[in-house]
Steps between C-alpha positions, in 0.01 A plus 500: 500500500342168406700234329390489139551124473352183646698211643369162408332335792464159661127537534254427220319824561795684344543439127853551362485809276850550378455303179196699392660833585819430302336313212144632449454288189540175690188296462558197716548601862374323812617383837491160675520448874677167527454275803773235458445361849122531498337612828760337727621747766700498823263753655133484589381854447137510602397726211685311225281451192715222356575235763188301422559471124638141510167379638288727280678393180497133606872476460647164614652494845877480485734391777735788435507847356289520181717622221467607139694218329780565255286436193228740611745762614680497169173505303387802703820700459526424127138584432499818711801638317375396153149636561603862540644766268655740745868555564450440874323202660427481870464161676314503837543217746253461783319235702446393771861560582727450193829490692393162640604359159865575582772713346603238242151510356528875434845456354336264253239763423770754408677241282179425307429871454846546355447204274189647339572871525515654150777744420408850612236389744543573871373253756407617849376305799306588810440278800233537762609351830434507872880519537534224758744289300712777354857444607820659369530248214143575387562875519822480301319302228220755487750784474712330232194424285319829543192372680256746648358370828154559635522460878171446682479704818192656658644765723673507841522185710168521683313554171700261279477210744122526527445277197847406363612202704675173450330162465542456873348843572828679583554867402709578192584872528858456619570249225370733234701792632812284496426420133455873420837576662666220300350631177624849575851373585515327164350801318202300375210735410174411671144627517296489818178308436244595757162331544271760656260296716235568759764541772786708357263721298419675825860607542596667169778723629655223712515279190628760256759657733634159593540406131678820402699579812586165656482257211642754257260409220491734203237311303178389674210304371182517706250225428160505673403169651160407366377145503147371463411274793474201270819574303648157558220333304325758283650686201444873452176582319358162600372624837153430634308808376239468770765556769655815352435812713456856384758774562466638848371176650675361809531180297736691263756544773726259690406378847130432457416129533316513165758724325577443137874512579749332735569653842850599392389695194559871518200719585427715189479823702827415678656448155397851398638650817823298466556632145420862588721500809797337327459716192537827699807354678646394167443837333640695792809292571586246229392627160762406244688280752248225569281342228156383614324298232149635551608862520738494209235352271235743623721795400566343162129446440413855597754605237296302245747210478410133524487333835817329613296245692253251364262559793443862397522449124197507273560141387689200635579155368869537419619355831473124499599248770662161454504219759789258553333231279480738204132592535435857388230726651351836410653680800688445823180562698294282266684171552180299511385217270245735343781726370746237377608578145700185434845355549839617376562156345192540277539850365737798503449774754420753226199286400367528852582867549343609174212253486140611455419366843773701669408809300147472632635459851701821469224707334250397766690715755348809335192359335353343814516820708165607657351838407596619850863476395448641150359818654777537755726802454800282577420227246811553289727486808348181638316303226332295772835381640561124486201291383573237764405760759159581345323325784206729576204675344456870443272687743202429269585130468689488170766226512872538425609778739850483650508420869755782547287762324439727799872507588611558142252787458610655831862494381438667167251748649771625736815452297393605151588870538854413613535225235406758237758741633766237494410405145540863387842529663613175348374598154698824524807305602462267203456791262814667635701186448396464137 
């Protein structure tokens, strides 16, 4: 049956839940996606939403790898630990490509965590990487220090190499597979992080069967690729309202010259078909063996439990992001000047996470929903998905509808009976174990 637990993830869309489950009275609990090397990366993935951040944030050009300096790194680790009450704290390291900082840098991270770790508190780390630089020494370090790795891979070679290429335009599939093999040889746990884009979304079974049968992944995170066409310059919710199309318009799909989204964004209807096709394959062949983030949380929500993902939760705002210079932002997908909360050298992370401004940001996820969403039978399973994807208007022109709406509705329309059945079986299993 389903695993009744959630592994912490390297993506911001998964909020670590273990602390809240074990210590329900904990009041201070939040997550920070740290980018110690900024947006610097050794790949040039066409769909990447972060490569342009150095220009957007007007960060000074540096002759070498940008790096969170020792003072900022220590201030972050100290504040992150001191700002939370739980008995388990999860650090997430992302970029860009964080392994460009080198192994010695991460050894320093572990040393600082040990320095500030209170007695009885467990520190865990996860690392999102493209895998290119992972050698045996890296893998041994990750194993010895209990790191969970999020490995970015978009399916079999012909699908993965469509967008994930090196700076010189060379394919990366073979390099990523070599990294996966190395991780497995060193018994380092890893999640497969899959960006579902306009291209691979049309091949759901090819993607899923590759991940489970060839890659050997037992935990998969599917993230739909949705980027407004002006994402490199314009922050979410600051779009030109006169250019926003209604649901059903050809401008609300990729490929049209006047589309609201980039050409590589997933088509919303393809997203729905992708989820439905993979869901049936998962239920029939891998239930209880493979964890898929979107399916696991859907079952939990049908059972009446809280969402395990911020994108399908009623509220958000407890997942901050921090750049290499110590600037703190409301969310990983809101790293824009308009959403900067301050700098780690000015205030503690708890002051940002529990500020009135951040509270308003989190509450707006629910409070800004259009009436079209509020009347939807699947509202409590979706909650409008991620606000950064609310790029279109409802059929009658009300703003704030999620670009993926048609696909999300199609998934729940088709899968809800089976999700309900699974939730009943799981509830019986839980009752039996009590």
